[in-house]
C-alpha positions as CSV (number, residue, x, y, z in Angstrom):
1,M,-12.6,4.3,-55.0
2,T,-13.9,1.8,-52.5
3,N,-12.0,0.9,-49.4
4,R,-11.2,-2.5,-50.9
5,M,-9.7,-0.9,-54.0
6,L,-7.6,1.4,-51.8
7,R,-6.3,-1.5,-49.7
8,L,-5.4,-3.4,-52.9
9,A,-3.6,-0.4,-54.3
10,A,-1.7,0.0,-51.0
11,C,-0.7,-3.7,-51.0
12,A,0.5,-3.5,-54.6
13,A,2.6,-0.5,-53.7
14,A,4.1,-2.2,-50.7
15,L,4.9,-5.3,-52.8
16,A,6.5,-3.2,-55.5
17,T,8.7,-1.5,-52.8
18,V,9.8,-4.8,-51.4
19,A,10.6,-6.1,-54.9
20,A,12.5,-3.0,-55.7
21,C,14.5,-3.1,-52.5
22,G,15.3,-6.8,-52.7
23,S,14.9,-9.0,-49.7
24,V,14.1,-7.3,-46.5
25,S,15.6,-8.7,-43.3
26,P,13.0,-9.4,-40.6
27,D,12.9,-7.1,-37.6
28,Y,14.1,-9.9,-35.3
29,A,17.5,-10.1,-37.1
30,Y,20.0,-7.3,-36.5
31,S,23.5,-6.3,-35.4
32,T,23.9,-3.9,-32.5
33,T,26.7,-2.4,-30.4
34,V,26.2,-2.3,-26.6
35,R,28.2,-0.8,-23.8
36,L,28.6,-2.8,-20.6
37,H,28.4,-1.2,-17.2
38,D,32.2,-1.3,-16.9
39,G,32.5,0.7,-20.1
40,K,33.5,-2.1,-22.5
41,T,32.0,-1.9,-26.0
42,V,30.6,-5.1,-27.4
43,N,29.3,-5.9,-30.9
44,C,26.4,-8.4,-31.0
45,E,24.6,-10.2,-33.8
46,V,21.0,-11.2,-33.0
47,N,19.5,-14.0,-35.2
48,E,22.0,-13.2,-37.9
49,T,23.7,-16.5,-38.3
50,P,22.7,-20.1,-37.6
51,P,24.0,-21.6,-34.3
52,S,27.4,-23.2,-34.6
53,T,28.6,-26.3,-32.8
54,T,32.1,-24.9,-32.2
55,Q,33.1,-22.7,-29.3
56,E,35.0,-19.6,-30.3
57,S,36.7,-17.1,-28.1
58,N,35.0,-13.7,-28.0
59,G,37.2,-11.9,-25.5
60,L,34.5,-11.6,-22.8
61,S,34.0,-13.2,-19.4
62,L,30.8,-15.2,-18.9
63,T,29.3,-12.4,-16.9
64,E,30.2,-9.8,-19.6
65,E,28.7,-12.1,-22.3
66,R,25.4,-12.5,-20.4
67,Q,25.2,-8.7,-19.8
68,A,25.8,-8.1,-23.5
69,E,23.2,-10.6,-24.5
70,V,20.6,-9.1,-22.3
71,L,21.3,-5.6,-23.6
72,A,21.4,-6.7,-27.2
73,T,18.0,-8.5,-27.0
74,Q,16.1,-5.7,-25.4
75,R,14.6,-4.7,-28.8
76,L,13.1,-8.2,-29.1
77,R,11.4,-8.0,-25.8
78,V,9.8,-4.8,-26.8
79,L,8.7,-6.2,-30.2
80,S,7.3,-9.5,-28.9
81,G,5.5,-8.1,-25.8
82,P,4.9,-9.9,-22.5
83,Y,2.8,-12.7,-24.0
84,A,4.7,-14.4,-26.9
85,P,4.8,-18.0,-28.0
86,Y,7.9,-20.0,-27.3
87,P,10.2,-20.8,-29.1
88,T,10.4,-18.1,-31.8
89,P,13.2,-15.9,-33.0
90,Y,11.8,-13.2,-30.6
91,T,11.7,-15.4,-27.4
92,A,14.6,-17.8,-28.1
93,P,17.1,-15.7,-30.1
94,I,20.6,-16.8,-31.3
95,V,23.0,-14.1,-29.9
96,R,26.7,-13.8,-30.8
97,C,28.6,-11.1,-29.0
98,R,32.3,-10.3,-29.2
99,R,34.4,-7.5,-27.8
100,A,34.7,-4.5,-30.1
101,I,38.2,-3.7,-31.4
């Protein structure tokens, strides 16, 4: 087999896997749980839902909310690297955090 045939076979296998698994969420959309420096546990959704125009209470102070957002988006900074175009889901994420129950 030539290299081109091997690449085509690998692509076909990858497409079959994606088709069998259904839709695959992008690596920039995820949910995570973070722990703030004061010990509070916070659940955050990153790029999971479109932005809303309503303000909802999340049980966090503004400082706690900002700390949670920074911790929750650490993965995006690693994925995008130091030189990334703006705005993208990596560099301008939509983050929703709320205190864990």
